[in-house]
PDB file of N, CA, C and O in Angstrom:
ATOM      1  N   GLY A   1       0.993  -1.158  -0.018  1.00  0.00           N
ATOM      2  CA  GLY A   1      -0.046  -0.456  -0.163  1.00  0.00           C
ATOM      3  C   GLY A   1       0.771   1.267   0.166  1.00  0.00           C
ATOM      4  O   GLY A   1       1.975   1.099   0.364  1.00  0.00           O
ATOM      5  N   THR A   2       0.479   2.322   0.226  1.00  0.00           N
ATOM      6  CA  THR A   2       0.503   3.902  -0.229  1.00  0.00           C
ATOM      7  C   THR A   2       0.540   4.144   1.732  1.00  0.00           C
ATOM      8  O   THR A   2      -0.170   3.524   2.524  1.00  0.00           O
ATOM      9  N   LEU A   3       1.496   5.124   2.056  1.00  0.00           N
ATOM     10  CA  LEU A   3       1.216   6.027   3.078  1.00  0.00           C
ATOM     11  C   LEU A   3       1.478   7.121   2.696  1.00  0.00           C
ATOM     12  O   LEU A   3       2.456   7.463   2.031  1.00  0.00           O
ATOM     13  N   HIS A   4       0.899   7.548   2.961  1.00  0.00           N
ATOM     14  CA  HIS A   4       0.815   9.430   2.787  1.00  0.00           C
ATOM     15  C   HIS A   4       0.954  10.302   3.960  1.00  0.00           C
ATOM     16  O   HIS A   4       0.110  10.387   4.852  1.00  0.00           O
ATOM     17  N   VAL A   5       2.331  11.102   3.900  1.00  0.00           N
ATOM     18  CA  VAL A   5       2.513  11.752   5.335  1.00  0.00           C
ATOM     19  C   VAL A   5       2.415  13.225   5.157  1.00  0.00           C
ATOM     20  O   VAL A   5       2.786  13.947   4.232  1.00  0.00           O
ATOM     21  N   HIS A   6       1.664  13.550   6.574  1.00  0.00           N
ATOM     22  CA  HIS A   6       1.084  14.517   6.350  1.00  0.00           C
ATOM     23  C   HIS A   6       2.293  15.762   7.023  1.00  0.00           C
ATOM     24  O   HIS A   6       2.539  15.592   8.217  1.00  0.00           O
ATOM     25  N   ARG A   7       2.929  16.798   6.428  1.00  0.00           N
ATOM     26  CA  ARG A   7       4.324  17.417   6.577  1.00  0.00           C
ATOM     27  C   ARG A   7       4.290  17.780   7.513  1.00  0.00           C
ATOM     28  O   ARG A   7       5.347  17.664   8.134  1.00  0.00           O
ATOM     29  N   ALA A   8       3.133  18.434   8.241  1.00  0.00           N
ATOM     30  CA  ALA A   8       3.005  19.245   9.703  1.00  0.00           C
ATOM     31  C   ALA A   8       3.478  18.188  10.999  1.00  0.00           C
ATOM     32  O   ALA A   8       4.122  18.476  12.007  1.00  0.00           O
ATOM     33  N   THR A   9       3.023  17.131  10.660  1.00  0.00           N
ATOM     34  CA  THR A   9       3.152  15.731  11.811  1.00  0.00           C
ATOM     35  C   THR A   9       4.474  14.599  11.482  1.00  0.00           C
ATOM     36  O   THR A   9       4.739  13.496  11.960  1.00  0.00           O
ATOM     37  N   ILE A  10       5.060  15.346  10.562  1.00  0.00           N
ATOM     38  CA  ILE A  10       6.420  14.343  10.300  1.00  0.00           C
ATOM     39  C   ILE A  10       7.404  14.169  11.562  1.00  0.00           C
ATOM     40  O   ILE A  10       7.318  15.228  12.184  1.00  0.00           O
ATOM     41  N   LEU A  11       7.943  13.649  11.957  1.00  0.00           N
ATOM     42  CA  LEU A  11       8.967  13.488  12.946  1.00  0.00           C
ATOM     43  C   LEU A  11      10.239  12.685  12.251  1.00  0.00           C
ATOM     44  O   LEU A  11      10.315  11.481  12.005  1.00  0.00           O
ATOM     45  N   ILE A  12      11.586  14.128  11.920  1.00  0.00           N
ATOM     46  CA  ILE A  12      13.126  13.714  11.493  1.00  0.00           C
ATOM     47  C   ILE A  12      13.499  13.442  12.938  1.00  0.00           C
ATOM     48  O   ILE A  12      13.076  14.024  13.937  1.00  0.00           O
ATOM     49  N   THR A  13      14.633  12.148  12.835  1.00  0.00           N
ATOM     50  CA  THR A  13      15.570  12.142  14.229  1.00  0.00           C
ATOM     51  C   THR A  13      16.647  11.700  13.794  1.00  0.00           C
ATOM     52  O   THR A  13      16.472  10.554  13.379  1.00  0.00           O
ATOM     53  N   HIS A  14      17.460  11.966  13.704  1.00  0.00           N
ATOM     54  CA  HIS A  14      18.815  11.759  13.345  1.00  0.00           C
ATOM     55  C   HIS A  14      19.342  10.482  14.002  1.00  0.00           C
ATOM     56  O   HIS A  14      19.563  10.335  15.204  1.00  0.00           O
ATOM     57  N   ILE A  15      19.503   9.613  13.062  1.00  0.00           N
ATOM     58  CA  ILE A  15      20.395   8.236  13.724  1.00  0.00           C
ATOM     59  C   ILE A  15      21.643   7.778  13.562  1.00  0.00           C
ATOM     60  O   ILE A  15      21.992   6.632  13.845  1.00  0.00           O
ATOM     61  N   GLY A  16      22.296   8.570  13.145  1.00  0.00           N
ATOM     62  CA  GLY A  16      23.805   8.343  12.924  1.00  0.00           C
ATOM     63  C   GLY A  16      23.766   7.495  11.693  1.00  0.00           C
ATOM     64  O   GLY A  16      22.746   7.274  11.040  1.00  0.00           O
ATOM     65  N   SER A  17      25.309   6.908  11.356  1.00  0.00           N
ATOM     66  CA  SER A  17      25.619   5.446  10.674  1.00  0.00           C
ATOM     67  C   SER A  17      25.029   4.575  10.832  1.00  0.00           C
ATOM     68  O   SER A  17      24.664   4.164  11.933  1.00  0.00           O
ATOM     69  N   MET A  18      24.804   4.106   9.818  1.00  0.00           N
ATOM     70  CA  MET A  18      24.331   2.225   9.802  1.00  0.00           C
ATOM     71  C   MET A  18      25.309   1.712  10.756  1.00  0.00           C
ATOM     72  O   MET A  18      25.856   2.764  11.087  1.00  0.00           O
ATOM     73  N   PRO A  19      26.007   0.599  11.547  1.00  0.00           N
ATOM     74  CA  PRO A  19      26.821  -0.221  11.767  1.00  0.00           C
ATOM     75  C   PRO A  19      27.408  -1.499  10.394  1.00  0.00           C
ATOM     76  O   PRO A  19      26.809  -1.257   9.346  1.00  0.00           O
ATOM     77  N   ALA A  20      27.941  -2.151  10.321  1.00  0.00           N
ATOM     78  CA  ALA A  20      28.420  -2.954   9.247  1.00  0.00           C
ATOM     79  C   ALA A  20      27.805  -4.281   9.277  1.00  0.00           C
ATOM     80  O   ALA A  20      27.772  -5.056   8.321  1.00  0.00           O
ATOM     81  N   SER A  21      27.124  -4.572  10.916  1.00  0.00           N
ATOM     82  CA  SER A  21      25.976  -5.925  10.962  1.00  0.00           C
ATOM     83  C   SER A  21      24.740  -5.679  10.520  1.00  0.00           C
ATOM     84  O   SER A  21      23.816  -6.492  10.561  1.00  0.00           O
ATOM     85  N   GLY A  22      24.648  -3.920   9.839  1.00  0.00           N
ATOM     86  CA  GLY A  22      23.408  -4.740   9.729  1.00  0.00           C
ATOM     87  C   GLY A  22      21.999  -3.941  10.809  1.00  0.00           C
ATOM     88  O   GLY A  22      20.826  -3.861  10.446  1.00  0.00           O
ATOM     89  N   THR A  23      22.302  -3.670  11.532  1.00  0.00           N
ATOM     90  CA  THR A  23      21.082  -4.152  12.978  1.00  0.00           C
ATOM     91  C   THR A  23      21.659  -2.149  13.547  1.00  0.00           C
ATOM     92  O   THR A  23      22.774  -1.627  13.576  1.00  0.00           O
ATOM     93  N   LEU A  24      20.757  -1.794  13.773  1.00  0.00           N
ATOM     94  CA  LEU A  24      20.461  -0.955  14.419  1.00  0.00           C
ATOM     95  C   LEU A  24      19.887  -0.581  15.572  1.00  0.00           C
ATOM     96  O   LEU A  24      20.039  -1.760  15.893  1.00  0.00           O
ATOM     97  N   ALA A  25      19.543  -0.255  16.204  1.00  0.00           N
ATOM     98  CA  ALA A  25      18.969   0.485  18.365  1.00  0.00           C
ATOM     99  C   ALA A  25      18.831   1.548  18.285  1.00  0.00           C
ATOM    100  O   ALA A  25      19.865   2.206  18.167  1.00  0.00           O
ATOM    101  N   VAL A  26      17.918   2.060  18.298  1.00  0.00           N
ATOM    102  CA  VAL A  26      17.483   3.834  18.249  1.00  0.00           C
ATOM    103  C   VAL A  26      16.692   3.664  19.463  1.00  0.00           C
ATOM    104  O   VAL A  26      15.828   2.790  19.522  1.00  0.00           O
ATOM    105  N   PRO A  27      17.088   4.922  21.016  1.00  0.00           N
ATOM    106  CA  PRO A  27      16.054   4.828  21.797  1.00  0.00           C
ATOM    107  C   PRO A  27      15.174   5.406  21.250  1.00  0.00           C
ATOM    108  O   PRO A  27      15.470   6.108  20.284  1.00  0.00           O
ATOM    109  N   PHE A  28      13.707   5.302  21.707  1.00  0.00           N
ATOM    110  CA  PHE A  28      12.397   6.345  21.285  1.00  0.00           C
ATOM    111  C   PHE A  28      11.656   6.581  22.518  1.00  0.00           C
ATOM    112  O   PHE A  28      11.009   5.620  22.933  1.00  0.00           O
ATOM    113  N   GLY A  29      11.612   7.851  23.302  1.00  0.00           N
ATOM    114  CA  GLY A  29      10.722   8.362  24.452  1.00  0.00           C
ATOM    115  C   GLY A  29       9.587   8.374  24.274  1.00  0.00           C
ATOM    116  O   GLY A  29       9.192   9.300  23.566  1.00  0.00           O
ATOM    117  N   ILE A  30       8.489   7.348  24.830  1.00  0.00           N
ATOM    118  CA  ILE A  30       7.000   7.413  25.050  1.00  0.00           C
ATOM    119  C   ILE A  30       6.407   8.576  25.883  1.00  0.00           C
ATOM    120  O   ILE A  30       6.595   8.441  27.092  1.00  0.00           O
ATOM    121  N   ALA A  31       5.543   9.999  25.403  1.00  0.00           N
ATOM    122  CA  ALA A  31       5.499  10.809  26.620  1.00  0.00           C
ATOM    123  C   ALA A  31       3.967  10.134  27.040  1.00  0.00           C
ATOM    124  O   ALA A  31       2.987   9.828  26.360  1.00  0.00           O
ATOM    125  N   ASN A  32       4.249  10.066  28.408  1.00  0.00           N
ATOM    126  CA  ASN A  32       3.116   9.155  29.779  1.00  0.00           C
ATOM    127  C   ASN A  32       1.750  10.152  28.901  1.00  0.00           C
ATOM    128  O   ASN A  32       2.583  10.469  28.051  1.00  0.00           O
ATOM    129  N   ASP A  33       1.085  10.522  28.648  1.00  0.00           N
ATOM    130  CA  ASP A  33       0.438  10.971  28.044  1.00  0.00           C
ATOM    131  C   ASP A  33      -1.241   9.987  27.260  1.00  0.00           C
ATOM    132  O   ASP A  33      -1.564   9.526  26.165  1.00  0.00           O
ATOM    133  N   PRO A  34      -1.781  10.093  28.475  1.00  0.00           N
ATOM    134  CA  PRO A  34      -3.266   9.500  28.206  1.00  0.00           C
ATOM    135  C   PRO A  34      -4.251   9.528  26.727  1.00  0.00           C
ATOM    136  O   PRO A  34      -5.070   8.681  26.369  1.00  0.00           O
ATOM    137  N   ALA A  35      -3.782  11.024  25.914  1.00  0.00           N
ATOM    138  CA  ALA A  35      -3.860  11.164  25.026  1.00  0.00           C
ATOM    139  C   ALA A  35      -3.614  10.620  23.554  1.00  0.00           C
ATOM    140  O   ALA A  35      -4.276  11.027  22.600  1.00  0.00           O
ATOM    141  N   LEU A  36      -2.882   9.925  23.476  1.00  0.00           N
ATOM    142  CA  LEU A  36      -2.331   9.196  22.697  1.00  0.00           C
ATOM    143  C   LEU A  36      -2.450   7.399  22.783  1.00  0.00           C
ATOM    144  O   LEU A  36      -1.879   6.612  22.028  1.00  0.00           O
ATOM    145  N   ILE A  37      -3.495   7.008  24.098  1.00  0.00           N
ATOM    146  CA  ILE A  37      -4.264   5.764  23.615  1.00  0.00           C
ATOM    147  C   ILE A  37      -4.446   5.308  22.129  1.00  0.00           C
ATOM    148  O   ILE A  37      -4.393   6.174  21.256  1.00  0.00           O
ATOM    149  N   GLY A  38      -4.619   4.245  21.852  1.00  0.00           N
ATOM    150  CA  GLY A  38      -5.270   3.974  20.626  1.00  0.00           C
ATOM    151  C   GLY A  38      -5.018   4.958  19.260  1.00  0.00           C
ATOM    152  O   GLY A  38      -5.847   5.038  18.353  1.00  0.00           O
ATOM    153  N   THR A  39      -3.770   5.666  19.278  1.00  0.00           N
ATOM    154  CA  THR A  39      -3.352   6.116  18.190  1.00  0.00           C
ATOM    155  C   THR A  39      -2.291   5.485  17.436  1.00  0.00           C
ATOM    156  O   THR A  39      -2.117   4.325  17.809  1.00  0.00           O
ATOM    157  N   THR A  40      -1.460   5.883  16.425  1.00  0.00           N
ATOM    158  CA  THR A  40      -1.013   4.578  15.566  1.00  0.00           C
ATOM    159  C   THR A  40      -0.351   5.396  15.123  1.00  0.00           C
ATOM    160  O   THR A  40      -0.882   6.386  14.619  1.00  0.00           O
ATOM    161  N   GLY A  41       1.528   5.206  15.175  1.00  0.00           N
ATOM    162  CA  GLY A  41       2.262   5.734  14.218  1.00  0.00           C
ATOM    163  C   GLY A  41       3.131   4.928  13.520  1.00  0.00           C
ATOM    164  O   GLY A  41       3.206   3.796  13.999  1.00  0.00           O
ATOM    165  N   TYR A  42       3.880   5.148  12.455  1.00  0.00           N
ATOM    166  CA  TYR A  42       4.386   4.220  11.320  1.00  0.00           C
ATOM    167  C   TYR A  42       5.724   4.727  11.634  1.00  0.00           C
ATOM    168  O   TYR A  42       5.814   5.894  12.014  1.00  0.00           O
ATOM    169  N   TYR A  43       6.747   4.022  11.527  1.00  0.00           N
ATOM    170  CA  TYR A  43       8.506   4.273  11.328  1.00  0.00           C
ATOM    171  C   TYR A  43       8.718   3.736  10.131  1.00  0.00           C
ATOM    172  O   TYR A  43       7.969   2.969   9.526  1.00  0.00           O
ATOM    173  N   GLN A  44       9.563   4.076   9.858  1.00  0.00           N
ATOM    174  CA  GLN A  44      10.768   3.890   8.808  1.00  0.00           C
ATOM    175  C   GLN A  44      11.849   4.384   8.527  1.00  0.00           C
ATOM    176  O   GLN A  44      11.980   5.565   8.851  1.00  0.00           O
ATOM    177  N   VAL A  45      12.992   3.717   7.848  1.00  0.00           N
ATOM    178  CA  VAL A  45      14.748   4.555   7.641  1.00  0.00           C
ATOM    179  C   VAL A  45      14.449   5.174   5.795  1.00  0.00           C
ATOM    180  O   VAL A  45      13.975   4.627   4.799  1.00  0.00           O
ATOM    181  N   LEU A  46      15.164   6.916   6.148  1.00  0.00           N
ATOM    182  CA  LEU A  46      15.780   6.716   5.569  1.00  0.00           C
ATOM    183  C   LEU A  46      17.151   7.126   4.971  1.00  0.00           C
ATOM    184  O   LEU A  46      17.695   8.152   5.379  1.00  0.00           O
ATOM    185  N   PHE A  47      17.778   6.284   3.928  1.00  0.00           N
ATOM    186  CA  PHE A  47      18.806   6.546   4.045  1.00  0.00           C
ATOM    187  C   PHE A  47      19.388   7.163   3.182  1.00  0.00           C
ATOM    188  O   PHE A  47      19.008   7.032   2.018  1.00  0.00           O
ATOM    189  N   LEU A  48      20.606   8.112   3.531  1.00  0.00           N
ATOM    190  CA  LEU A  48      20.704   9.011   2.252  1.00  0.00           C
ATOM    191  C   LEU A  48      21.846   9.302   1.118  1.00  0.00           C
ATOM    192  O   LEU A  48      22.055  10.385   0.572  1.00  0.00           O
ATOM    193  N   SER A  49      22.396   8.315   0.943  1.00  0.00           N
ATOM    194  CA  SER A  49      23.673   7.739   0.461  1.00  0.00           C
ATOM    195  C   SER A  49      23.550   6.218   0.078  1.00  0.00           C
ATOM    196  O   SER A  49      24.220   5.536   0.853  1.00  0.00           O
ATOM    197  N   PRO A  50      22.959   5.549  -0.789  1.00  0.00           N
ATOM    198  CA  PRO A  50      22.118   6.677  -1.807  1.00  0.00           C
ATOM    199  C   PRO A  50      20.887   6.485  -0.878  1.00  0.00           C
ATOM    200  O   PRO A  50      20.731   5.858   0.170  1.00  0.00           O
ATOM    201  N   ARG A  51      19.877   7.434  -1.825  1.00  0.00           N
ATOM    202  CA  ARG A  51      18.585   7.886  -1.488  1.00  0.00           C
ATOM    203  C   ARG A  51      17.774   6.635  -1.335  1.00  0.00           C
ATOM    204  O   ARG A  51      17.511   5.982  -2.345  1.00  0.00           O
ATOM    205  N   ARG A  52      17.341   6.234  -0.110  1.00  0.00           N
ATOM    206  CA  ARG A  52      16.424   5.330  -0.467  1.00  0.00           C
ATOM    207  C   ARG A  52      15.939   5.246   1.131  1.00  0.00           C
ATOM    208  O   ARG A  52      16.527   5.331   2.208  1.00  0.00           O
ATOM    209  N   LEU A  53      14.307   4.994   0.641  1.00  0.00           N
ATOM    210  CA  LEU A  53      13.505   4.252   2.012  1.00  0.00           C
ATOM    211  C   LEU A  53      13.725   2.743   2.659  1.00  0.00           C
ATOM    212  O   LEU A  53      14.305   2.161   1.743  1.00  0.00           O
ATOM    213  N   THR A  54      13.643   2.228   3.250  1.00  0.00           N
ATOM    214  CA  THR A  54      13.740   0.988   3.572  1.00  0.00           C
ATOM    215  C   THR A  54      12.891   0.383   3.626  1.00  0.00           C
ATOM    216  O   THR A  54      12.007   0.880   4.324  1.00  0.00           O
ATOM    217  N   GLN A  55      12.470  -1.332   2.846  1.00  0.00           N
ATOM    218  CA  GLN A  55      11.525  -1.991   2.840  1.00  0.00           C
ATOM    219  C   GLN A  55      10.504  -1.652   4.362  1.00  0.00           C
ATOM    220  O   GLN A  55       9.566  -0.936   4.711  1.00  0.00           O
ATOM    221  N   ASP A  56      11.262  -2.513   4.818  1.00  0.00           N
ATOM    222  CA  ASP A  56      10.237  -2.909   6.549  1.00  0.00           C
ATOM    223  C   ASP A  56      10.486  -1.256   7.239  1.00  0.00           C
ATOM    224  O   ASP A  56      11.307  -0.363   7.024  1.00  0.00           O
ATOM    225  N   TRP A  57       9.370  -1.409   8.111  1.00  0.00           N
ATOM    226  CA  TRP A  57       8.594  -0.219   8.749  1.00  0.00           C
ATOM    227  C   TRP A  57       7.920  -1.226   9.966  1.00  0.00           C
ATOM    228  O   TRP A  57       7.620  -2.410   9.812  1.00  0.00           O
ATOM    229  N   ILE A  58       7.734  -0.225  11.511  1.00  0.00           N
ATOM    230  CA  ILE A  58       7.426  -0.585  12.179  1.00  0.00           C
ATOM    231  C   ILE A  58       6.014   0.460  12.669  1.00  0.00           C
ATOM    232  O   ILE A  58       6.214   1.582  13.135  1.00  0.00           O
ATOM    233  N   LYS A  59       4.817  -0.021  12.509  1.00  0.00           N
ATOM    234  CA  LYS A  59       3.757   0.005  13.168  1.00  0.00           C
ATOM    235  C   LYS A  59       3.591   0.155  14.552  1.00  0.00           C
ATOM    236  O   LYS A  59       3.615  -0.928  15.136  1.00  0.00           O
ATOM    237  N   LEU A  60       3.423   1.180  15.310  1.00  0.00           N
ATOM    238  CA  LEU A  60       3.359   1.261  16.840  1.00  0.00           C
ATOM    239  C   LEU A  60       2.099   1.975  17.175  1.00  0.00           C
ATOM    240  O   LEU A  60       1.927   3.161  16.893  1.00  0.00           O
ATOM    241  N   THR A  61       1.249   1.258  17.763  1.00  0.00           N
ATOM    242  CA  THR A  61       0.122   0.824  18.231  1.00  0.00           C
ATOM    243  C   THR A  61       0.204   1.449  19.972  1.00  0.00           C
ATOM    244  O   THR A  61       0.950   0.813  20.718  1.00  0.00           O
ATOM    245  N   PHE A  62      -0.426   2.458  20.468  1.00  0.00           N
ATOM    246  CA  PHE A  62      -0.152   2.936  22.049  1.00  0.00           C
ATOM    247  C   PHE A  62      -1.216   2.353  22.405  1.00  0.00           C
ATOM    248  O   PHE A  62      -2.248   2.767  21.877  1.00  0.00           O
ATOM    249  N   LEU A  63      -1.293   1.559  23.101  1.00  0.00           N
ATOM    250  CA  LEU A  63      -2.542   0.582  24.497  1.00  0.00           C
ATOM    251  C   LEU A  63      -2.149   1.208  25.714  1.00  0.00           C
ATOM    252  O   LEU A  63      -1.011   1.655  25.864  1.00  0.00           O
ATOM    253  N   PRO A  64      -3.103   1.269  26.662  1.00  0.00           N
ATOM    254  CA  PRO A  64      -3.469   1.624  28.083  1.00  0.00           C
ATOM    255  C   PRO A  64      -2.445   0.661  29.174  1.00  0.00           C
ATOM    256  O   PRO A  64      -2.562   0.779  30.394  1.00  0.00           O
TER     257      PRO A  64
END
C-alpha cells in the first residue's frame, strides 16, 4: 500500500550511521500522555546515500 505523510506532523530524527552488522537500535521516548492511547505511529528509515527508504517499517499502537 501507500503511506501518505502529513508534512506538518512528520518527526525526523537523526540516528547516525548504519553499522556493518546491519542492525541498529534507536532509543525512542514515549510521552506519558493518556491522549496517545489508541493512536498509531508508523516508523521507517530513510538512507541518504544512496537515497532510499527501507522496505521494512514499524507500526506502533499505544495501548493503556
